[in-house]
Structures are given as C-alpha cells and as structure tokens.
C-alpha positions as CSV (number, residue, x, y, z in Angstrom):
1,M,26.3,2.9,-30.8
2,E,27.5,-0.7,-30.7
3,G,30.9,0.5,-29.6
4,L,29.5,2.8,-26.9
5,A,27.1,0.2,-25.6
6,G,29.9,-2.4,-25.4
7,Q,32.2,0.0,-23.6
8,G,29.5,0.8,-21.0
9,E,28.7,-2.9,-20.6
10,L,25.1,-2.2,-21.6
11,R,24.4,-5.7,-22.9
12,G,20.7,-4.9,-23.5
13,L,21.8,-2.4,-26.2
14,T,24.3,-4.5,-28.1
15,W,23.6,-7.0,-30.8
16,G,26.9,-8.9,-30.6
17,A,29.2,-7.3,-33.1
18,G,31.6,-6.3,-30.3
19,R,34.6,-4.5,-31.6
20,L,33.7,-5.2,-35.2
21,G,30.6,-3.0,-35.0
22,P,32.5,0.4,-34.7
23,L,35.0,-0.7,-37.5
24,V,32.1,-1.6,-39.9
25,S,30.4,1.8,-39.0
26,V,33.6,3.8,-39.6
27,G,34.2,2.0,-42.9
28,A,30.6,2.6,-44.1
29,L,30.9,6.3,-43.2
30,A,34.2,6.6,-44.9
31,M,32.7,5.2,-48.2
32,A,29.4,7.0,-48.0
33,R,30.8,10.4,-46.8
34,P,27.4,11.7,-45.6
35,G,27.0,15.3,-44.9
36,P,26.1,16.6,-41.4
37,L,22.4,16.8,-42.1
38,A,22.2,13.3,-43.6
39,L,24.2,11.9,-40.7
40,A,21.9,13.6,-38.2
41,A,18.8,12.4,-40.0
42,S,20.1,8.8,-39.9
43,L,20.5,8.8,-36.1
44,P,16.8,8.0,-35.2
45,V,16.9,5.1,-37.7
46,A,20.2,3.9,-36.4
47,A,19.0,4.0,-32.8
48,A,15.8,2.1,-33.7
49,L,17.9,-0.6,-35.5
50,Q,20.3,-0.8,-32.6
51,V,17.7,-1.5,-29.9
52,G,15.6,-3.6,-32.2
53,L,18.6,-5.9,-33.1
54,A,19.6,-6.1,-29.5
55,S,16.1,-7.2,-28.4
56,L,15.9,-9.8,-31.2
57,I,19.3,-11.3,-30.7
58,R,19.2,-11.3,-26.8
59,P,15.7,-12.6,-26.0
60,Q,16.9,-14.3,-22.8
61,L,18.4,-11.1,-21.4
62,N,15.3,-10.7,-19.1
63,P,16.1,-9.4,-15.6
64,R,12.8,-10.8,-14.2
65,L,14.2,-14.3,-14.9
66,R,16.5,-13.6,-12.0
67,L,13.5,-13.8,-9.7
68,Q,12.1,-17.1,-11.0
69,P,11.8,-19.8,-8.3
70,G,14.7,-22.3,-8.3
71,Q,18.2,-23.2,-7.2
72,Y,21.0,-20.9,-8.3
73,L,24.7,-20.7,-7.7
74,D,24.4,-18.1,-4.9
75,R,20.8,-18.3,-3.8
76,T,17.6,-20.3,-3.5
77,I,14.3,-18.7,-4.6
78,E,11.1,-20.2,-3.2
79,Q,7.5,-19.2,-4.0
80,V,5.4,-19.2,-0.8
81,A,1.9,-18.2,0.4
82,I,2.1,-16.9,3.9
83,E,-1.0,-17.3,6.0
84,G,-2.4,-14.2,7.5
85,A,-5.5,-13.1,9.3
86,Y,-7.4,-12.4,6.1
87,G,-5.9,-15.1,3.8
88,P,-2.6,-15.9,2.1
89,V,0.1,-13.3,1.2
90,P,1.9,-14.3,-2.0
91,A,5.7,-13.9,-1.7
92,L,9.1,-14.9,-3.0
93,H,11.5,-16.0,-0.3
94,I,15.1,-15.6,-1.5
95,T,18.0,-16.9,0.6
96,P,21.8,-16.9,0.1
97,K,23.3,-20.4,-0.3
98,T,25.5,-19.6,2.7
99,G,22.5,-19.0,4.9
100,A,21.4,-15.8,6.6
101,R,20.5,-14.6,10.1
102,S,18.9,-11.4,8.9
103,V,16.1,-10.8,6.3
104,V,14.6,-7.8,4.5
105,C,10.8,-7.8,3.7
106,V,10.1,-5.6,0.7
107,A,6.7,-4.0,0.1
108,H,6.2,-2.5,-3.4
109,G,4.4,0.7,-4.4
110,S,0.8,1.3,-5.7
111,G,0.0,-0.5,-8.9
112,C,3.1,-2.6,-8.8
113,D,3.9,-6.1,-7.6
114,K,6.6,-8.1,-5.8
115,T,8.9,-8.4,-8.9
116,F,8.6,-4.8,-10.0
117,Y,12.2,-3.7,-10.6
118,T,13.4,-5.5,-7.5
119,W,16.0,-7.7,-9.1
120,R,18.9,-5.3,-8.5
121,L,17.9,-4.7,-4.8
122,T,17.7,-8.4,-4.4
123,D,21.1,-9.0,-5.9
124,E,22.7,-6.4,-3.6
125,C,21.0,-7.9,-0.5
126,I,22.1,-11.4,-1.3
127,G,25.7,-10.1,-1.9
128,Q,25.6,-8.7,1.6
129,G,24.4,-12.0,3.1
130,L,20.8,-10.8,3.7
131,A,17.8,-12.9,2.8
132,V,14.9,-11.2,1.1
133,L,11.1,-11.6,1.1
134,L,9.3,-9.9,-1.8
135,I,5.5,-9.7,-1.0
136,D,2.4,-8.8,-2.9
137,L,0.2,-6.2,-1.1
138,D,-3.5,-6.8,-1.0
139,G,-5.1,-5.9,-4.4
140,H,-1.8,-6.3,-6.3
141,G,0.1,-9.0,-8.1
142,E,-1.1,-12.5,-7.2
143,S,-2.9,-11.5,-4.0
144,P,-6.4,-13.0,-3.9
145,R,-7.7,-10.2,-1.7
146,P,-8.8,-6.6,-2.7
147,Q,-7.1,-3.5,-1.5
148,A,-8.9,-2.6,1.7
149,Y,-8.3,-0.9,5.0
150,P,-7.3,-2.0,7.7
151,A,-7.0,-5.5,6.2
152,I,-4.0,-4.4,4.0
153,L,-1.9,-4.0,7.1
154,E,-1.9,-7.8,7.4
155,S,0.1,-7.9,4.1
156,V,3.1,-6.8,6.1
157,A,2.2,-8.1,9.6
158,G,1.6,-11.7,8.5
159,P,5.0,-11.9,6.6
160,E,6.8,-10.3,9.5
161,R,5.5,-13.0,11.9
162,W,6.5,-15.7,9.4
163,L,10.0,-14.2,9.1
164,R,10.4,-13.8,12.9
165,E,10.1,-17.6,13.3
166,R,13.0,-18.1,10.9
167,Y,15.4,-15.2,11.3
168,A,17.1,-13.5,14.3
169,R,16.7,-10.0,12.7
170,V,13.9,-8.7,10.5
171,A,14.0,-5.4,8.5
172,L,11.0,-3.9,6.7
173,L,11.3,-1.9,3.5
174,G,8.4,-0.1,1.9
175,M,8.2,1.9,-1.3
176,S,5.6,4.7,-1.7
177,L,2.3,3.0,-0.8
178,G,4.2,0.0,0.5
179,G,6.0,2.4,2.8
180,A,2.8,3.9,4.1
181,V,1.4,0.5,4.8
182,T,4.6,-0.7,6.5
183,A,4.9,2.4,8.7
184,R,1.3,2.0,9.8
185,A,1.7,-1.7,10.5
186,V,4.7,-1.0,12.7
187,A,2.9,1.8,14.5
188,E,0.1,-0.7,15.1
189,G,2.4,-3.1,16.8
190,T,4.3,-5.1,14.1
191,P,7.9,-5.3,15.4
192,C,11.0,-4.9,13.3
193,D,14.7,-4.3,13.9
194,A,15.1,-1.7,11.1
195,L,12.6,0.3,9.0
196,V,13.3,1.7,5.5
197,L,10.9,4.0,3.8
198,W,11.4,5.1,0.2
199,E,9.5,8.1,-1.2
200,V,6.4,7.8,1.0
201,A,3.9,10.6,0.7
202,P,2.5,12.0,4.0
203,Q,-0.8,12.6,2.0
204,L,-1.7,11.9,-1.6
205,R,-4.8,13.4,-3.2
206,L,-4.8,14.6,-6.8
207,N,-7.6,15.7,-9.1
208,A,-7.7,14.5,-12.7
209,D,-5.8,17.4,-14.1
210,E,-3.1,17.2,-11.3
211,Y,-2.7,13.5,-11.9
212,R,-2.2,13.9,-15.6
213,Q,0.4,16.7,-14.9
214,V,2.2,14.4,-12.5
215,Q,2.3,11.7,-15.1
216,R,3.7,14.1,-17.7
217,N,6.4,15.4,-15.3
218,E,7.5,11.9,-14.2
219,A,7.7,10.8,-17.9
220,L,10.0,13.7,-18.6
221,R,12.1,13.3,-15.5
222,I,12.8,9.6,-16.0
223,L,14.6,10.3,-19.3
224,R,18.0,10.6,-17.8
225,P,21.4,9.2,-19.0
226,T,22.1,7.7,-15.6
227,L,19.3,5.3,-16.0
228,L,21.0,3.6,-18.9
229,H,22.5,1.2,-16.3
230,L,19.2,-0.7,-16.6
231,F,20.4,-2.0,-19.9
232,R,23.1,-3.9,-18.2
233,D,20.3,-6.1,-17.0
234,G,18.0,-6.4,-20.0
235,T,16.9,-5.3,-23.5
236,I,14.6,-2.4,-24.0
237,Y,11.8,-4.9,-24.7
238,H,12.2,-6.6,-21.3
239,I,12.8,-3.4,-19.4
240,V,9.5,-2.0,-20.8
241,R,7.7,-5.3,-20.2
242,A,8.9,-5.3,-16.5
243,W,6.7,-2.2,-16.2
244,Q,3.5,-4.1,-16.9
245,T,1.6,-5.3,-13.9
246,S,-1.9,-6.6,-13.1
247,G,-3.1,-3.3,-11.8
248,I,-5.1,-2.7,-8.6
249,R,-8.2,-4.5,-7.4
250,A,-9.7,-2.3,-4.7
251,E,-12.5,-1.7,-2.2
252,I,-10.9,1.5,-1.2
253,G,-9.3,4.1,-3.6
254,T,-5.6,4.9,-3.3
255,W,-6.1,8.5,-2.2
256,D,-8.5,7.4,0.6
257,L,-6.1,4.7,1.6
258,F,-3.2,7.1,2.1
259,D,-5.5,9.2,4.3
260,H,-6.2,6.2,6.5
261,L,-2.6,5.2,6.6
262,D,-1.5,8.7,7.7
263,L,2.3,8.5,7.5
264,M,2.9,11.5,9.8
265,E,0.7,10.0,12.6
266,S,2.5,6.7,12.2
267,L,5.9,8.2,12.5
268,G,4.8,10.4,15.4
269,R,3.6,7.4,17.4
270,L,6.8,5.4,16.6
271,K,9.1,8.3,17.6
272,A,7.4,8.6,20.9
273,Q,8.1,5.0,21.8
274,A,10.9,4.2,24.2
275,T,12.0,1.3,21.9
276,R,11.6,2.0,18.2
277,P,13.2,0.5,15.1
278,Q,16.2,2.2,13.4
279,L,14.9,4.3,10.6
280,L,16.2,5.1,7.1
281,L,14.3,7.6,4.8
282,I,15.1,8.0,1.1
283,Y,13.4,10.6,-1.1
284,A,13.9,11.8,-4.7
285,E,15.0,15.4,-5.5
286,R,12.8,15.7,-8.6
287,D,9.7,13.8,-7.3
288,A,6.5,14.9,-9.1
289,V,4.4,12.9,-6.7
290,V,5.9,13.8,-3.3
291,S,6.6,17.5,-3.1
292,A,9.9,18.9,-1.7
293,E,7.8,20.4,1.1
294,A,6.3,17.1,1.9
295,A,9.7,15.3,2.0
296,E,11.0,18.1,4.2
297,A,8.1,17.7,6.6
298,V,8.9,14.0,6.9
299,R,12.6,14.8,7.5
300,T,11.8,17.4,10.2
301,S,9.3,15.1,12.0
302,T,12.0,12.4,12.4
303,E,14.9,14.5,13.4
304,G,16.9,12.8,16.2
305,W,15.7,9.4,15.1
306,G,15.7,8.8,11.3
307,E,18.6,9.0,8.8
308,F,17.4,11.0,5.8
309,H,18.8,11.0,2.2
310,L,17.7,13.0,-0.8
311,I,18.8,11.3,-4.1
312,R,19.9,14.0,-6.6
313,G,18.3,13.9,-10.0
314,A,15.9,11.1,-9.1
315,S,12.2,11.1,-9.7
316,H,9.4,9.1,-8.0
317,V,9.5,6.5,-10.8
318,S,13.2,6.2,-11.0
319,L,14.1,6.2,-7.3
320,P,13.7,2.5,-6.7
321,S,16.1,1.8,-9.6
322,E,18.7,4.4,-8.8
323,P,22.1,2.8,-7.9
324,A,22.4,5.4,-5.1
325,T,19.1,4.4,-3.6
326,I,20.0,0.7,-3.6
327,G,23.6,1.2,-2.5
328,T,22.7,3.5,0.4
329,T,19.9,1.2,1.6
330,V,21.7,-2.1,1.5
331,T,24.9,-0.7,3.1
332,W,22.8,0.8,5.9
333,L,20.8,-2.4,6.3
334,A,23.9,-4.6,6.5
335,A,25.4,-2.4,9.1
336,K,22.3,-2.0,11.3
337,L,21.2,-5.6,11.2
338,R,24.7,-6.9,12.2
339,L,24.6,-4.6,15.2
340,A,21.0,-5.4,16.1
C-alpha cells in the first residue's frame, strides 16, 4: 500500500517510508509465508494502519489550509465582508500575484460553505490567471443572515457589484443550490460575462423515504477509485473533516426555495434576451439528486445557447471534485473571459 500510494503521488495515504515500505513488506511476507486466507484477512487491518499512520505523521497535509487568508508565492487571499442590501456577505478574495483582469465568483451548494472542496478549483483558476471570490450564501458558513427568499439573491448580486468595480470581466459559477440562486439573480438583472452552472436541479422536492434513498445512493456512488486523487491534497482525516460545515439556518426550507428560484423559468428568461451571458452547464452521469430526465430537460431548454457536459461516472456529491469538471470549467472560463 505504501508503494502504490507513493507511485500515485497520494501523499495523504503515505506515512513516509517511501521505497523502503514495499521492501519491508516483501521481506515480512517472505518470512511469514501467510496463506491466501490469512493474507486476505490482514488487508482491512493493513488498510486501517496505512491511513491511520498517514494521518498521524502528516497532520499539516490539510487542503483547507490553502484557503487561509495570507500572502503566498503565487496568490494573495483576503477575507472580506461585502456589503449588500440586507447585510454583509462573507467571502474570500483570492488574486494571482501577477494580477488579473477577470474574476470568477463561486456560490456553493446547500448545506456547504465557501471553502467546501473549492481548493482545487481555486488552484486551477489561479493557474490560468483568474481571480476568485468564494462566497457564503445566506444561511450558510459565516453569513449572519438566515436563508430566505428573495433576500438570498443578494448573496450573489452584492458580490457581483463589488467585483464589477474591480475587474473588467466577471463570471458567476454556481453549484447545485448556488447555481439556482445565481441563475435567478442573473435573470433578475445581475449582469455577468459568463455563467457556469454545476448540477442544478430544475426542481427539488423529496419526501423522507426518497431523501434517505438519495443519501444511500450517493454514498455508494462516491466510492470510486478515480476519487483517490483527493489524497494528493490531504489525509483521510482532513478530507473527511472538510466535509463538516455549520449546516443551514433558514426561514425557508430548501425544497420551497428551489420552487421559488425556478431554474427553468430563469433560463427561459435569459435565453430570450438579446444580450445574454455565455453559458456552461455541467451535470453528473450518476446523480441521485438530479435525475437524467431533469438534466436532459435543462440541456434541451438551452440548445443553441448553452454548452452542456455530462461527466461520466460522477455523482452529485463527487461532481465538484472531479478533475474533469474542474478542468472543463476552468479551460472554458479562461477562453471565454479572454474573448469577452
């Protein structure tokens, strides 16, 4: 395991033995000569020891530290509170050391916050010379305001105005709930040069049994070898800790909020406009939250305007972390914002 983790550059799964690890393992096996059943029985213990040792020996391998405010070799990260019509919007403003003329404002999904698995997206944007603004939607993260409609639209509209004063081109990127809020804000008059929507449901209303089934399906679908790339960024302890957020403080439930935001109506209004932002849509092939029929309805409704991508093997939970999602998005943004 140490040898395989090292070969795959999965630093979060190695405990530092390097090339010595496999040699010690081979030597131990040669001396012990375990039978196939004994060897198979030892694998769970070996796996637990492997990830446990890696977490103990690499406590600083925490990907969220890459989003801490401060001065870095290639970027500056500043914590800001952007004034809006209903109060401040907490955000992280991340700028390349070389400067930037274009910026991407990122709105997270329901129950998440501005740092929820956004470190890789941020790294890729900075590498392309794009600044990034990570925001907390109302009712999430450090936001002092509860989730409410239509006030939540100001979570996106306020930051867009703030960015427009500082950058020549502004893109808006919304994930799931953040995408529905962003699309509605743009339909209501918030301008942007490019609009990116990840896995946004046209409608979302589940009863208790359906919600539990969705949770089970997503838990099973996220267990994919391709997601081992996350251990290049952190140990299993920090990858799991990154999942923990402050939850939602709400005056309106998420199902009702999706009804008010009405993605299809937002997209219809935007498509009918003479001047509209360039649009990128990214959905997951194995999404247990957004059905294949719903994703197809979004694709059909934006034909002739939006660019649609279906990420193979991805689930609703995994999509924002998939290398294909991030690579496709940042390449598209870099090209469109340079042309804007």
